[in-house]
C-alpha positions, -999 to +999 in steps of 0.1 A: +387-426+103+406-431+075+432-464+076+470-455+071+483-485+064+467-499+026+450-531+026+474-557+006+460-583-016+475-602-044+462-607-082+439-635-085+429-632-048+394-626-028+389-598-004+363-607+022+336-583+037+350-577+075+389-582+062+412-558+074+385-531+077+368-537+041+335-533+046+300-534+030+298-502+019+330-502+004+318-531-016+291-512-027+312-487-038+336-509-057+304-527-073+292-493-081+325-486-099+333-517-116+297-514-133+309-476-149+340-496-165+326-527-178+336-550-148+370-553-163+386-547-133+374-572-107+347-594-099+323-590-071+314-620-050+281-621-027+303-616+000+334-600-010+356-596-043+380-612-064+409-593-081+424-608-118+453-594-136+452-561-131+477-546-102+476-511-085+458-495-060+423-488-050+411-462-029+377-467-017+359-442+011+383-444+037+407-473+028+439-481+000+435-511-014+469-525-030+466-553-056+501-565-058+517-595-083+525-626-072+544-658-094+540-687-070+505-697-056+526-697-021+526-667-006+531-655+027+526-621+048+557-611+045+561-611+007+535-581+003+561-557+014+587-572-011+563-571-040+550-536-029+583-526-036+589-548-066+557-535-087+567-498-078+605-506-091+590-521-124+567-489-125+595-466-129+615-485-151+586-488-175+585-452-171+549-457-156+561-436-123+585-411-132+621-411-113+636-379-100+662-368-079+648-357-049+667-368-019+655-346+008+622-359+003+632-394-001+646-390+034+617-374+051+591-396+038+578-427+030+554-436+010+527-464+030+511-468-005+518-464-042+491-442-041+511-418-020+539-424-043+519-413-073+505-385-053+545-373-039+554-376-077+526-352-086+534-326-058+569-327-066+565-319-103+545-289-093+567-275-073+587-275-099+567-258-123+556-229-099+598-227-089+605-217-128+571-201-132+532-213-144+532-208-179+512-178-188+490-174-220+470-148-244+432-153-240+402-132-254+376-120-227+346-097-236+336-077-203+332-040-194+360-020-193+367+015-183+392+020-211+389+012-245+411-020-256+403-044-286+370-042-300+344-024-292+310-047-293+284-020-305+251-038-302+263-046-261+278-006-262+241+002-262+226-023-246+247-014-212+267+012-216+233+038-225+240+054-191+273+049-182+294+068-215+326+062-194+326+026-203+333+004-230+318-032-238+349-050-256+367-079-265+403-082-264+434-103-254+446-105-220+480-123-210+476-142-178+478-177-164+446-189-170+450-217-192+439-256-192+473-263-178+472-243-147+434-256-144+444-291-147+468-293-119+453-273-096+418-295-100+445-324-098+460-306-062+421-299-043+419-339-049+448-345-031+438-338+004+407-364-002+428-388-013+456-389+013+457-382+052+495-384+050+506-347+069+533-344+050+513-351+019+491-326+030+513-298+041+530-294+007+498-296-012+481-266+011+515-248+007+508-255-034+475-241-031+480-210-012+510-204-043+483-208-072+467-183-088+427-186-086+413-200-117+383-212-131+370-246-124+368-267-153+350-298-165+376-327-169+373-355-195+398-377-217+393-353-247+405-327-226+440-346-223+434-360-259+433-317-269+465-303-255+498-297-272+529-293-256+552-270-272+581-250-260+567-238-228+545-262-218+569-296-224+579-292-187+545-301-178+538-334-192+548-355-162+528-340-138+500-338-166+502-377-169+498-379-130+471-353-131+451-374-154+459-404-140+439-395-107+411-369-126+401-395-149+399-420-124+382-407-092+349-413-087+332-391-067+307-407-043+277-383-048+249-400-021+266-397+012+301-382-002+322-413+021+330-441-007+345-422-030+371-444-055+400-438-071+420-469-091+448-467-107+454-502-121+478-515-147+472-546-170+500-570-155+509-584-185+508-551-200+539-545-175+553-573-176+559-573-211+572-536-212+593-544-183+610-570-201+616-549-238+632-521-219+652-546-196+663-560-237+668-527-251+691-515-226+712-541-230+709-551-269+744-554-290+750-526-315+741-551-347+708-561-331+672-544-334+644-547-309+608-541-320+580-532-295+546-542-308+557-543-345+526-555-370+521-570-399+490-572-422+471-607-415+439-608-433+421-587-458+386-588-479+393-591-511+369-566-518+368-533-497+390-525-471+390-543-441+418-560-428+434-577-398+470-573-382+487-590-362+513-578-336+542-599-315+552-583-285+588-578-294+609-586-325+649-595-323+666-591-357+706-602-356+718-578-384+747-596-386+739-630-397+701-617-404+681-640-382+652-630-365+635-647-334+598-633-318+593-630-280+560-631-263+557-624-227+532-643-203+530-631-168+518-672-156+532-703-149+529-730-178+516-760-165+540-788-168+560-765-191+537-766-217+525-736-236+486-727-236+474-742-277+464-705-286+498-694-277+514-719-296+490-715-322+504-678-321+540-682-322+535-703-350+519-675-370+543-650-358+574-675-375+556-675-405+554-642-411+587-627-396+603-656-414+619-666-378+636-695-372+632-697-334+600-681-312+604-674-275+571-679-247+592-660-218+578-663-184+584-657-152+606-677-128+600-678-090+635-688-082+663-673-090+692-696-115+718-670-130+712-688-164+673-685-176+658-722-176+649-730-212+632-757-230+635-761-269+601-770-286+598-777-325+565-769-349+564-798-376+550-802-405+518-826-409+523-860-418+564-851-411+590-853-383+614-828-399+610-794-378+600-760-395+610-738-373+611-737-334+591-721-305+612-724-275+603-720-234+619-695-213+617-691-170+633-656-157+634-646-125+620-615-117+638-610-085+678-608-079+699-633-059+684-616-030+652-629-035+644-592-023+645-569-050+632-565-090+666-576-111+678-550-131+704-574-153+677-602-163+677-584-196+716-591-197+708-624-191+682-627-220+704-614-246+735-632-231+717-668-238+696-654-274+735-646-283+750-677-274+724-704-275+697-692-303+706-665-324+744-675-333 
């Protein structure tokens, strides 16, 4: 029997065998999955699993595990629903979970889990594609026909049709819906009933499967998606293909018993925080500012040969009016006593040197709301001297708004106003 309500745990916490329906068979399936992925998503303990900085959802057999972000070390049971919503909102803001206006679905179905939210998005996109008509493509086929069309294959004609003179063994083109775009969607649609027991989603997917044409079952790998080329006719497939790739590439069937398949849709919280902050800043930037994400420069190179290393800060902000630059590096953690790690400070020193910045900023999340970000200024000094050469400040910004229930969608504006008035003036 499948558990409809997901097991919810916070990042960096443990889930023990026996807790909330998590059984040894699930633990074994997760161990097998983690080994296949370089043991990067979580760590197995003798009696459970310890999660790290990856957040998202793991479907294993009949249970769904959600790993939620957290800021404070002290969390309550009631915080889980709040942080599930925060995570979904962050994914949507970063366009890692697309937003659409589909009010009827929102009224009729409230997803129990992040996975169901993704599945609903996927089914909606497939519905739209069917409504507008699945794309058709030309393809070459070789078969025995009752009429001559295309190129006659003489050797096969002699071998196969020596008796049936009325038939023609040919290679010819046909124009139909048998193409990789539709094949990927159909394969992902057939996966949905395995992943969800929601009657609403099951009803939708079965209706979609009845409307889909019969297509060949293909083997899907990362290369399948890398080779896809979207044109004018297939541009509408992008969002559905993105979710299909997420489902198909992260799904591992249990071939031994068929009961403990694993699907993991996980995101590094450091990457998500960085992307979220960048998008928040970009939305609120003044007209004379440029804001670049992952802007890289050469840092070291071989004197002989072509090998080199680059450095790449999270965000580079430049005020064109007064020609000032500030480097922003986001950190999804809380610094002890407002003292950054040595490695982080060394990194910021180098960024200032290479981007000619007078100030750098380490940006951390804050557990409580303040109208103005909490800021502590620090400076780098040259060896044997007391005069600062350039600065590196610490900023802590609230993730939640004043209500302490929802993601703060105005944090970018508050950061920009602070930078404009206090640092880049």
